[in-house]
DODRENBA-300459 format. One line per 10 residues: number of its first residue (from 0); for each residue x, y, z of N, C-alpha, C. Coordinates in Angstrom, 2 decimals. Each point is the difference from the previous one (the first is absolute). Example, Ala and Ser with C-alpha at 12.3 -4.5 7.8 and 13.67 -1.06 7.14 Angstrom:
0) 13.19/-5.69/7.80/-0.89/1.19/0.00/0.90/1.20/0.00  -0.35/1.05/-0.72/0.82/1.19/0.06/-0.77/1.09/0.73
This chain:
0) 229.87/-85.34/108.32/0.68/0.69/-1.11/0.02/1.50/0.29  1.13/0.62/-0.11/0.11/1.41/0.30/0.09/0.82/-1.28  -0.56/1.21/0.05/0.19/0.94/-1.10/1.37/0.62/0.14  0.70/0.15/-1.11/1.33/0.59/0.03/0.03/1.22/-0.90  0.97/0.88/0.22/0.02/1.25/-0.73/0.72/-0.10/-1.33  0.74/-1.09/-0.22/0.65/-0.19/-1.29/-0.09/-1.48/-0.39  -0.10/-0.29/-1.31/-0.10/-1.39/-0.41/1.31/-0.73/0.20  -0.08/-1.35/-0.01/1.23/-0.76/0.06/0.66/0.03/-1.37  1.02/-0.82/-0.21/0.78/0.09/-1.23/-0.75/-0.50/-1.22  -1.08/-0.75/0.22/-0.76/-0.48/-1.14/-0.80/1.15/-0.60
10) 0.09/0.18/-1.30/-0.70/1.09/-0.66/-1.50/-0.16/0.19  -0.66/1.06/0.40/-1.38/-0.10/0.47/-0.97/-0.53/-1.04  0.19/0.28/-1.28/-0.93/-0.46/-1.01/0.70/-0.77/-1.10  1.26/-0.32/0.17/0.78/-0.46/-1.13/-0.08/-1.47/-0.28  0.32/-0.35/-1.21/0.17/-1.39/-0.38/1.47/-0.37/0.19  0.26/-1.23/0.41/1.36/-0.48/0.19/0.34/-0.92/-1.16  0.99/0.36/-0.80/0.30/-0.76/-1.21/0.82/-1.24/0.32  -0.44/-1.12/-0.54/0.68/-1.28/0.20/1.24/-0.06/-0.89  0.88/-0.99/0.31/1.18/-0.18/-0.84/-0.37/-0.58/-1.35  -1.12/-0.72/-0.06/-0.42/-0.61/-1.26/-0.54/1.03/-0.96
20) 0.30/-0.13/-1.29/-0.50/0.96/-0.98/-1.51/-0.08/-0.13  -0.64/1.17/-0.07/-1.43/0.06/-0.22/-0.85/-0.42/1.17  0.61/-0.09/1.21/-0.74/-0.39/1.19/0.11/1.11/1.04  -1.13/0.37/0.58/-0.02/1.07/1.00/-0.60/-0.55/1.28  0.68/0.24/1.11/-0.56/-0.32/1.31/-0.78/1.21/0.51  -1.25/-0.20/0.31/-0.85/1.08/0.47/-0.35/-0.24/1.46  0.43/0.88/0.92/-0.33/-0.19/1.41/-1.50/0.00/0.23  -0.46/-0.81/0.92/-1.41/-0.04/0.37/-0.31/1.18/0.90  0.02/1.18/-0.58/-0.20/1.24/0.74/-0.72/0.99/-0.90  -0.76/0.89/0.63/-0.82/0.92/-0.78/-0.17/1.31/0.76
30) 0.09/1.11/-0.74/-0.30/1.32/0.54/-1.30/0.48/-0.62  -0.64/1.02/0.57/-1.24/0.49/-0.61/0.22/0.57/-1.39  1.16/0.59/-0.26/0.27/0.56/-1.33/0.04/-1.10/-1.05  0.71/-1.10/0.31/0.10/-1.07/-0.98/-1.31/-0.77/-0.13  -0.74/-0.13/1.10/-1.34/-0.60/-0.11/-0.87/0.86/-0.91  0.12/1.31/0.14/-0.76/0.91/-0.86/0.42/-0.11/-1.45  1.32/-0.19/-0.24/0.48/-0.18/-1.37/-0.66/-1.21/-0.65  -0.05/-1.12/0.74/-0.57/-1.22/-0.59/-1.49/0.18/-0.29  -0.71/0.68/0.91/-1.42/0.24/-0.26/-0.20/0.90/-1.21  0.89/0.98/-0.14/-0.11/0.91/-1.14/0.32/-0.70/-1.30
40) 1.09/-0.81/0.00/0.43/-0.66/-1.23/1.04/-1.06/0.35  -0.30/-1.29/-0.19/0.99/-1.04/0.31/1.32/0.18/-0.76  -0.06/0.50/-1.24/1.25/0.21/-0.74/0.83/1.10/0.65  -0.64/1.04/0.50/0.72/1.05/0.73/0.73/-0.59/1.19  -0.68/-0.86/0.77/0.63/-0.66/1.14/1.21/-0.80/-0.46  -0.18/-0.78/-1.06/1.11/-0.84/-0.48/1.20/0.84/-0.40  -0.21/1.06/-0.78/1.11/0.79/-0.49/0.72/0.72/1.13  -0.74/0.40/1.05/0.62/0.68/1.12/0.68/-0.95/0.97  -0.66/-1.10/0.33/0.45/-0.85/1.10/0.82/-1.19/-0.48  -0.43/-0.62/-1.10/0.69/-1.19/-0.48/1.16/0.38/-0.91
50) -0.29/0.74/-1.08/1.04/0.40/-0.95/0.85/1.15/0.52  -0.57/0.79/0.88/0.67/1.19/0.55/0.54/0.89/-1.11  -0.87/0.33/-0.93/0.35/0.89/-1.10/0.17/1.42/0.57  1.12/0.66/-0.26/0.20/1.35/0.53/-1.05/0.97/-0.54  -0.44/0.89/0.87/-0.96/1.04/-0.40/0.68/1.36/0.05  -0.26/0.86/-0.97/0.61/1.32/0.02/-0.56/0.84/1.15  0.75/0.96/0.48/-0.51/0.88/1.06/-1.28/0.68/-0.43  -0.87/0.22/0.96/-1.30/0.61/-0.25/-0.13/1.25/0.85  -0.33/1.12/-0.63/-0.04/1.27/0.72/-1.05/0.00/1.10  -1.18/-0.55/-0.29/-1.07/0.00/1.00/0.37/-0.87/1.19
60) 0.53/-1.21/-0.27/0.38/-0.90/1.09/1.13/0.59/0.82  0.96/0.64/-0.67/1.12/0.61/0.71/-0.47/1.15/0.88  -0.97/0.75/-0.50/-0.57/1.09/0.80/-0.65/-0.55/1.26  -0.69/-1.15/-0.14/-0.59/-0.63/1.17/1.04/-0.44/0.99  1.10/-0.57/-0.49/1.10/-0.42/0.88/0.58/1.20/0.74  0.16/1.10/-0.72/0.57/1.21/0.60/-0.91/0.55/1.10  -1.29/0.10/-0.28/-0.95/0.53/0.99/-0.06/-0.91/1.22  0.00/-1.31/-0.23/0.01/-0.93/1.12/1.23/0.18/0.87  1.16/0.20/-0.63/1.24/0.19/0.75/-0.07/1.23/0.88  -0.56/1.09/-0.53/-0.11/1.23/0.79/-0.95/-0.22/1.18
70) -1.16/-0.63/-0.25/-0.97/-0.20/1.08/0.53/-0.95/1.06  0.81/-0.97/-0.40/0.60/-0.90/0.98/0.95/0.77/0.90  0.84/0.84/-0.59/1.03/0.70/0.76/-0.54/1.24/0.71  -1.18/0.45/-0.38/-0.61/1.14/0.68/-0.14/-0.27/1.49  -0.29/-1.26/0.35/-0.22/-0.33/1.40/1.30/-0.20/0.78  1.13/0.15/-0.68/1.28/0.06/0.73/0.17/1.34/0.69  -0.72/1.01/-0.48/0.10/1.34/0.57/-0.82/0.10/1.28  0.39/0.88/0.92/-0.86/0.28/1.16/-1.37/0.47/-0.48  -1.03/-0.33/0.74/-1.37/0.28/-0.44/-0.22/1.44/-0.47  0.48/1.04/0.71/-0.27/1.37/-0.44/0.61/0.34/-1.37
80) 1.02/-0.76/-0.41/0.67/0.29/-1.28/-0.63/-0.73/-1.19  -1.01/-0.79/0.24/-0.63/-0.75/-1.10/-1.01/0.90/-0.71  0.53/0.89/-0.79/-0.80/1.02/-0.67/0.09/-0.17/-1.52  -0.92/0.61/-0.75/0.09/-0.06/-1.46/1.34/0.53/-0.52  0.49/1.08/0.62/1.26/0.58/-0.45/1.16/-0.96/0.19  0.03/-0.69/1.14/1.07/-0.96/0.25/-0.08/-1.17/-0.97  -1.22/-0.43/-0.31/-0.17/-1.10/-0.95/0.56/0.38/-1.37  -0.28/1.21/-0.43/0.51/0.47/-1.30/1.52/0.09/0.03  0.55/0.44/1.14/1.46/0.08/0.12/0.65/-1.38/-0.13  -0.73/-1.05/0.38/0.55/-1.35/-0.06/-0.08/-0.59/-1.42
90) -0.77/0.63/-0.86/-0.29/-0.59/-1.30/1.26/-0.17/-0.86  0.75/1.07/-0.19/1.18/-0.09/-0.86/1.09/-0.91/0.57  0.31/0.07/1.31/0.99/-0.95/0.53/-0.41/-1.46/-0.20  -1.29/-0.28/0.15/-0.45/-1.37/-0.22/0.09/-0.39/-1.47  -0.25/0.95/-0.89/0.16/-0.27/-1.42/1.47/-0.29/-0.32  0.90/0.77/0.57/1.42/-0.23/-0.24/0.43/-1.37/0.54  -0.57/-0.41/1.12/0.32/-1.31/0.55/-0.48/-1.11/-0.94  -1.23/0.13/-0.51/-0.52/-0.98/-0.96/0.87/-0.05/-1.25  0.40/1.16/-0.46/0.80/0.08/-1.21/1.37/-0.64/0.20  0.56/0.15/1.20/1.28/-0.62/0.29/-0.12/-1.52/0.03
100) -1.14/-0.49/0.50/-0.22/-1.44/0.06/-0.33/-0.58/-1.36  -0.70/0.78/-0.81/-0.42/-0.47/-1.32/0.27/1.09/-1.04  1.22/0.10/-0.47/0.37/1.07/-0.95/-0.85/0.01/-1.26  -0.57/-1.15/-0.38/-0.81/-0.04/-1.22/-1.25/0.88/0.10  -0.38/0.39/1.21/-1.17/0.86/0.16/0.24/1.38/-0.61  1.26/0.37/-0.15/0.31/1.29/-0.62/-0.48/0.07/-1.44  -0.20/-1.14/-0.65/-0.47/-0.02/-1.38/-1.49/0.18/-0.14  -0.70/0.20/1.11/-1.45/0.17/-0.08/-0.39/1.34/-0.62  0.90/0.98/0.03/-0.36/1.35/-0.38/0.88/0.51/-1.14  -0.65/0.73/-0.92/0.72/0.54/-1.15/0.90/1.16/0.40
110) -0.35/0.68/1.07/0.80/1.14/0.42/-0.41/0.48/1.38  0.64/1.06/0.46/-0.24/0.51/1.34/-1.42/0.51/0.17  -0.56/0.59/-1.05/-1.36/0.53/0.10/-1.01/-1.13/0.25  0.18/-1.11/-0.70/-0.91/-1.13/0.18/0.15/-0.62/1.40  1.24/-0.06/0.47/0.21/-0.54/1.34/-0.58/0.93/1.06  0.11/1.31/-0.19/-0.55/0.96/0.95/-1.52/-0.13/0.07  -0.64/-0.20/-1.15/-1.45/-0.16/-0.03/-0.40/-1.28/0.74  0.79/-1.05/-0.17/-0.26/-1.27/0.67/0.14/0.15/1.52  1.03/0.69/0.44/0.18/0.25/1.43/-1.12/0.88/0.56  -0.49/0.91/-0.82/-1.12/0.85/0.44/-1.26/-0.84/0.22
120) -0.18/-1.02/-0.84/-1.14/-0.91/0.18/0.14/-0.77/1.31  1.22/-0.45/0.30/0.25/-0.70/1.26/-0.25/0.92/1.19  0.41/1.26/-0.14/-0.24/0.98/1.06/-1.49/0.20/0.24  -0.78/0.01/-1.07/-1.44/0.16/0.14/-0.62/-1.19/0.73  0.48/-1.20/-0.28/-0.50/-1.18/0.69/0.30/0.08/1.50  1.20/0.47/0.33/0.34/0.16/1.42/-0.91/1.04/0.66  -0.30/1.07/-0.72/-0.91/1.00/0.55/-1.37/-0.59/0.28  -0.47/-0.88/-0.89/-1.29/-0.63/0.20/0.00/-0.88/1.25  1.13/-0.66/0.24/0.08/-0.84/1.20/-0.38/0.77/1.25  0.48/1.22/0.13/-0.24/0.78/1.21/-1.45/0.45/0.13
130) -0.78/-0.12/-1.05/-1.43/0.29/0.11/-0.78/-1.22/0.49  0.65/-1.17/0.03/-0.69/-1.24/0.37/0.25/-0.41/1.43  1.16/0.33/0.55/0.27/-0.29/1.40/1.08/0.95/0.51  0.11/0.09/1.31/0.97/0.88/0.64/1.12/-0.85/0.59  1.17/-0.05/-0.66/1.07/-0.87/0.49/0.60/0.45/1.33  -0.28/1.24/0.41/0.52/0.45/1.30/-0.72/-0.69/1.16  -1.13/-0.64/-0.30/-0.78/-0.66/1.05/0.11/-1.52/-0.08  0.92/-0.48/-0.82/0.15/-1.44/-0.21/1.39/-0.46/0.39  0.08/-1.20/0.54/1.29/-0.64/0.27/-0.11/-1.45/-0.46  0.27/-0.25/-1.28/-0.14/-1.35/-0.53/0.86/-1.01/0.76
140) -0.56/-1.20/0.16/0.77/-1.07/0.64/1.06/-0.54/-0.96  -0.35/-0.12/-1.27/0.92/-0.51/-1.01/-0.23/0.72/-1.32  1.08/0.11/-0.77/-0.09/0.54/-1.36/0.78/-0.92/-0.93  -0.52/-0.20/-1.21/0.62/-0.91/-0.97/0.31/-1.33/0.69  -1.01/-0.56/0.61/0.15/-1.23/0.78/-0.14/-1.22/-0.90  1.03/-0.84/-0.03/-0.05/-1.25/-0.75/-0.66/-1.06/0.87  -1.08/-0.58/-0.49/-0.73/-1.01/0.77/-0.08/-1.29/-0.82  -0.05/-1.12/0.70/-0.11/-1.29/-0.68/-0.64/-1.00/0.95  -0.74/-0.93/-0.58/-0.65/-1.05/0.78/-0.42/-1.11/-0.94  0.05/-1.25/0.47/-0.40/-1.12/-0.86/-1.51/-0.23/0.05
150) -0.52/-0.59/-1.05/-1.36/-0.50/0.00/-0.01/-1.34/-0.74  -0.96/-0.86/0.35/-0.10/-1.30/-0.65/0.98/-1.00/0.60  -0.14/-1.24/-0.46/0.83/-1.09/0.49/0.51/-0.83/-1.17  1.10/-0.73/0.23/0.51/-0.93/-0.99/0.31/0.67/-1.32  -0.44/-0.63/-1.08/0.25/0.53/-1.34/-0.71/1.32/-0.24  -1.03/0.28/0.80/-0.75/1.24/-0.16/0.57/1.13/0.84  1.08/-0.24/0.71/0.57/1.02/0.87/0.52/1.17/-0.83  -0.33/1.19/0.44/0.36/1.22/-0.72/0.46/1.03/1.01  1.06/0.73/-0.32/0.48/1.08/0.85/-0.56/1.32/-0.53  -0.76/0.68/0.84/-0.52/1.33/-0.34/0.98/1.04/0.50
160) 0.27/1.01/-0.81/0.95/1.02/0.44/-0.22/1.31/-0.74  0.46/1.07/0.58/-0.14/1.30/-0.63/0.44/1.12/0.94  -0.04/1.22/-0.51/0.39/1.17/0.76/-1.23/0.85/0.32  -0.17/0.30/1.27/-1.07/0.88/0.47/0.56/1.41/0.11  -0.66/0.97/-0.66/0.51/1.38/0.05/0.09/0.51/1.43  -1.07/-0.24/0.77/0.01/0.53/1.38/-0.93/-0.83/0.87  0.44/-0.26/1.21/-0.83/-0.69/0.98/-0.12/0.88/1.23  -1.22/0.35/0.34/-0.28/0.78/1.20/-0.58/-0.94/1.05  0.45/0.13/1.24/-0.51/-0.82/1.10/-0.53/0.92/1.09  -1.29/-0.13/0.30/-0.63/0.81/1.04/0.42/-0.49/1.38
170) -0.16/0.84/1.03/0.35/-0.43/1.37/-0.71/-1.28/0.43  -1.19/-0.25/-0.55/-0.74/-1.22/0.36/0.40/-1.20/-0.85  1.04/0.17/-0.86/0.49/-1.10/-0.81/-0.64/-0.14/-1.36  -1.01/0.80/-0.30/-0.64/-0.09/-1.31/0.96/0.44/-1.11  -0.08/-0.68/-1.15/0.89/0.27/-1.12/-0.72/0.75/-1.11  0.71/0.95/-0.58/-0.46/0.68/-1.22/1.09/-0.14/-1.05  -0.39/-0.56/-1.13/0.92/-0.19/-1.12/-0.23/1.13/-1.00  1.06/0.75/-0.30/-0.12/1.18/-0.86/0.83/-0.19/-1.25  -0.58/0.35/-1.14/0.71/-0.11/-1.28/-0.16/1.31/-0.75  1.12/0.50/-0.56/-0.04/1.23/-0.80/-0.12/-0.37/-1.47
180) -0.94/0.63/-0.69/-0.18/-0.21/-1.42/0.15/1.34/-0.71  0.88/0.05/-1.00/0.20/1.27/-0.71/-0.96/0.17/-1.16  -0.83/-1.01/-0.25/-1.05/0.13/-1.01/-1.29/0.49/0.61  -1.08/-0.17/-0.75/-1.33/0.43/0.45/-0.78/-1.16/0.58  -0.95/0.32/0.87/-0.84/-1.02/0.61/-0.89/-0.62/-1.08  -0.30/-1.28/0.13/-0.91/-0.64/-0.96/-1.41/0.55/0.15  -0.79/-0.01/-1.06/-1.38/0.48/0.11/-0.81/-0.93/0.89  -1.10/0.49/0.55/-0.84/-0.85/0.86/-0.40/-1.29/-0.72  0.11/-1.11/0.73/-0.34/-1.29/-0.58/1.19/-0.74/-0.56  1.17/0.66/-0.06/1.20/-0.62/-0.56/1.13/-0.06/1.02
190) -0.34/0.04/1.28/1.02/0.04/1.04/0.63/-1.36/0.29  -0.67/-1.09/-0.36/0.43/-1.32/0.44/1.41/-0.34/-0.47  0.34/0.33/-1.24/1.33/-0.31/-0.51/1.07/0.72/0.82  -0.27/1.25/0.36/0.95/0.76/0.81/0.09/-0.55/1.41  -1.13/-0.40/0.56/-0.02/-0.51/1.36/0.64/-1.38/0.13  0.11/-0.74/-1.11/0.61/-1.33/0.07/1.41/0.08/0.58  0.79/0.97/-0.44/1.36/0.17/0.52/-0.03/0.21/1.51  -0.92/0.83/0.47/-0.06/0.30/1.42/-0.48/-1.21/0.81  -0.94/-0.76/-0.55/-0.45/-1.21/0.69/1.11/-1.04/0.05  0.81/-0.03/-1.04/1.17/-0.89/-0.02/0.92/0.34/1.17
200) 0.33/1.30/0.15/0.85/0.42/1.10/-0.66/-0.30/1.35  -1.30/0.26/0.09/-0.72/-0.23/1.26/0.03/-1.48/0.37  -0.13/-0.87/-1.00/0.07/-1.44/0.25/1.36/-0.38/0.55  1.07/0.52/-0.61/1.35/-0.31/0.48/0.18/0.50/1.44  -0.43/1.22/0.27/0.15/0.55/1.34/-0.82/-0.79/1.01  -1.16/-0.47/-0.39/-0.82/-0.84/0.89/0.74/-1.28/0.34  0.62/-0.61/-1.00/0.76/-1.22/0.23/1.24/0.27/0.87  0.62/1.16/-0.20/1.23/0.32/0.74/-0.30/0.41/1.44  -1.00/0.85/0.17/-0.25/0.63/1.30/-1.20/-0.58/0.75  -0.82/-0.79/-0.70/-1.17/-0.57/0.65/-1.12/0.99/0.20
210) 0.07/1.15/-0.68/-1.01/1.05/0.13/-0.46/0.42/-1.38  -1.31/0.04/-0.21/-0.53/0.51/-1.26/0.13/1.52/0.02  0.68/0.61/-0.98/0.09/1.46/-0.02/-1.38/0.65/0.07  -0.09/1.04/0.79/-1.27/0.69/0.18/-0.39/0.77/-1.26  1.00/0.61/-0.65/-0.32/0.86/-1.16/1.06/-0.13/-1.08  -0.47/-0.01/-1.24/0.86/0.09/-1.19/-0.27/1.36/-0.61  1.06/0.76/-0.26/-0.18/1.38/-0.46/0.92/0.29/-1.18  -0.61/0.44/-1.09/0.76/0.38/-1.19/-0.13/1.50/-0.20  1.14/0.66/-0.16/0.03/1.44/-0.26/0.33/0.22/-1.47  -0.96/0.49/-0.77/0.18/0.22/-1.43/0.42/1.44/-0.23
220) 1.29/0.19/-0.27/0.54/1.34/-0.15/-0.33/0.60/-1.36  -0.42/-0.84/-0.95/-0.32/0.51/-1.33/-1.24/0.85/-0.04  -0.95/-0.28/0.89/-1.21/0.83/0.03/-0.46/0.33/1.41  0.86/-0.26/1.00/-0.29/0.44/1.36/-1.15/-0.72/0.66  -0.13/-1.30/-0.24/-1.07/-0.78/0.62/0.59/-1.06/0.92  -0.79/-0.40/0.98/0.40/-1.04/0.95/-1.01/-1.13/-0.08  0.50/-1.22/-0.13/-0.86/-1.18/-0.01/0.34/-0.82/1.25  -1.01/-0.25/0.83/0.22/-0.79/1.21/-0.90/-1.23/-0.03  0.49/-1.05/0.66/-0.76/-1.24/0.08/0.37/-0.68/1.30  -1.02/-0.46/0.73/0.22/-0.70/1.26/-0.26/-1.49/-0.22
230) 1.07/-0.81/-0.13/-0.19/-1.40/-0.34/-0.45/-0.85/1.18  -0.67/-1.09/-0.31/-0.38/-1.00/1.00/0.82/-1.26/-0.25  -0.07/-0.94/0.92/0.67/-1.28/-0.21/-0.52/-0.68/-1.26  -1.31/0.11/-0.22/-0.59/-0.61/-1.19/0.57/0.60/-1.27  0.23/1.32/0.00/0.61/0.66/-1.17/1.38/-0.58/-0.29  0.79/-0.19/1.05/1.37/-0.45/-0.19/0.06/-1.48/-0.36  -0.93/-0.79/0.51/-0.08/-1.40/-0.41/-0.39/-0.09/-1.47  -0.89/0.89/-0.43/-0.36/0.04/-1.44/1.19/0.41/-0.84  0.79/0.96/0.50/1.21/0.41/-0.71/0.99/-1.17/-0.09  0.10/-0.79/1.06/0.89/-1.15/0.00/-0.43/-1.01/-1.06
240) -1.31/-0.22/-0.12/-0.49/-0.93/-1.02/0.29/0.52/-1.40  -0.13/1.30/-0.17/0.28/0.60/-1.31/1.47/-0.14/-0.35  0.88/0.26/0.96/1.43/-0.14/-0.24/0.34/-1.45/-0.34  -0.62/-0.95/0.72/0.24/-1.41/-0.28/-0.42/-0.36/-1.42  -1.11/0.58/-0.44/-0.47/-0.26/-1.36/0.95/0.59/-1.04  0.52/1.19/0.28/0.96/0.62/-0.92/1.27/-0.85/-0.08  0.48/-0.46/1.15/1.22/-0.81/0.00/-0.23/-1.33/-0.71  -1.16/-0.58/0.18/-0.32/-1.24/-0.70/0.01/0.22/-1.52  -0.53/1.15/-0.43/-0.01/0.31/-1.43/1.42/0.24/-0.52  0.86/0.62/0.81/1.40/0.21/-0.40/0.70/-1.34/-0.15
250) -0.21/-0.90/0.93/0.61/-1.32/-0.07/-0.49/-0.77/-1.23  -1.29/0.14/-0.28/-0.55/-0.68/-1.17/0.60/0.56/-1.29  0.15/1.34/-0.07/0.59/0.62/-1.18/1.45/-0.46/-0.18  0.72/-0.11/1.13/1.39/-0.45/-0.07/0.08/-1.44/-0.48  -0.88/-0.84/0.53/0.02/-1.41/-0.38/-0.36/-0.23/-1.45  -0.96/0.81/-0.51/-0.44/-0.15/-1.38/0.84/0.82/-0.97  0.93/0.80/0.55/0.81/0.92/-0.82/-0.91/0.88/-0.86  -1.05/0.48/0.65/-1.02/0.77/-0.72/-0.28/1.29/0.78  0.56/1.09/-0.48/-0.13/1.31/0.63/-0.70/0.92/-1.01  -1.31/-0.05/-0.04/-0.74/0.72/-1.04/-0.05/1.50/0.27
260) 0.09/0.81/-1.05/-0.22/1.45/0.16/-1.48/0.25/0.29  -0.26/1.10/0.65/-1.37/0.37/0.36/-0.20/1.46/-0.38  -0.32/0.27/-1.26/-0.11/1.39/-0.47/-1.02/0.82/0.80  0.36/1.23/0.27/-0.88/0.93/0.71/0.43/1.42/-0.33  -0.68/0.96/0.56/0.36/1.40/-0.21/1.36/0.34/0.61  0.51/-0.89/0.88/1.30/0.24/0.62/1.16/-0.34/-0.93  -0.29/-0.65/-1.13/1.07/-0.39/-0.92/0.79/1.20/-0.51  -0.65/1.16/-0.09/0.69/1.18/-0.50/1.15/0.45/0.87  -0.02/-0.41/1.28/1.07/0.39/0.93/1.01/-1.12/0.22  -0.17/-1.13/-0.68/0.85/-1.16/0.24/1.36/0.17/-0.68
270) 1.06/-0.43/0.69/1.35/0.08/-0.55/0.32/-1.15/-0.94  -0.89/-0.99/-0.07/0.32/-1.23/-0.73/-0.82/-0.18/-1.27  -0.47/1.07/-0.59/-0.85/-0.13/-1.19/0.73/-0.70/-1.15  1.30/0.22/-0.12/0.76/-0.64/-1.09/0.16/-1.50/0.21  -0.30/-0.48/1.22/0.12/-1.43/0.30/-1.37/-0.65/0.17  -1.05/0.72/-0.36/-1.36/-0.49/0.23/-0.68/-0.32/-1.32  -0.42/-1.25/-0.21/-0.67/-0.35/-1.25/-1.32/0.73/-0.19  -0.66/0.38/1.09/-1.26/0.73/-0.11/0.22/1.41/-0.53  1.27/0.48/0.07/0.34/1.33/-0.50/0.86/-0.08/-1.26  0.02/-1.16/-0.63/0.79/-0.18/-1.21/1.45/-0.31/0.23
280) 0.37/-0.27/1.26/1.39/-0.31/0.32/0.27/-1.49/0.00  1.26/-0.34/0.27/0.41/-1.39/0.01/0.50/-0.36/1.39  -0.68/-0.92/0.66/0.35/-0.39/1.36/1.22/-0.93/-0.02  0.90/0.12/0.99/1.16/-0.89/0.05/-0.43/-1.45/0.27  0.87/-0.97/-0.28/-0.31/-1.39/0.32/-0.33/-0.16/1.47  -0.97/-0.87/0.29/-0.45/-0.18/1.37/0.98/-0.90/0.76  0.55/0.49/1.12/0.91/-0.86/0.77/-0.78/-1.00/0.85  0.68/-1.04/0.43/-0.58/-0.90/0.99/0.13/0.66/1.36  -1.08/-0.03/0.77/-0.02/0.63/1.32/-0.17/-1.06/1.08  0.88/0.02/0.97/-0.11/-0.89/1.15/-0.29/0.82/1.24
290) -1.10/-0.29/0.65/-0.36/0.68/1.24/0.81/-0.64/1.13  0.72/0.82/0.76/0.84/-0.53/1.08/-0.46/0.60/1.34  0.09/-0.76/1.07/-0.40/0.52/1.31/0.88/1.18/0.41  -0.57/0.87/0.80/0.77/1.11/0.54/-0.31/0.11/1.47  0.92/0.51/0.79/-0.18/0.06/1.45/-0.46/1.38/0.42  -0.77/0.06/1.07/-0.47/1.28/0.53/0.91/0.45/1.14
């Protein structure tokens, strides 16, 4: 199985709606984001993946998308030009590109002053990036790399897939998986949830390339910290078991038509509070979900 730079025509996390009313075909595929959604709240997973309820644009998430776009394209420049000033110069053109692709993002701001403040925050995040590593000394092998690989057999077969922000390959073939985070690093003792995404990617790359990545590296631009982890085969096998357990729970929820809300402190940031019974909302009727095989 080869890693490719763009997904195929099948939507990476989407549900495929059947011709029958009230029936949804759900591909047997999972990304780390959607696995994280189910762990956070099964109802959140259902509303995003099964019902595909539209979510309004989010300023923080859009800022993350913008910063990621700049950092991806920064490496298109010759090494000597990868400077903080050049990164800032790329910020507005990338914002205009996002706005052209998604005009609804223009409604995020009440006026020019609010948008300018938001862009200034993005500029600050880019400045923090340059305190964490020197891009003039790096030549990434891949950026925004779409990876996919199967796990399991028969009815338990699942396609793992997702986008890796950056893959660095050393001359000796060792792999470093790099992810940019525009938020803050988790406090000591709470890193496991953040590392799950990286172990997910490492597992896929191990299956694709036959090599366990040497290092997983997260750059937290929100507070200028770096979190690194050197996984072992045992770590990735444990991650595979965890993913299998999550998928089993998703299948069970689909079969029982039971997607329970899981209240937490994250509920305040949820877009679906009006559809959540735990928040006084009314959830839509539960559709029938059919898990269908998908190809890698």
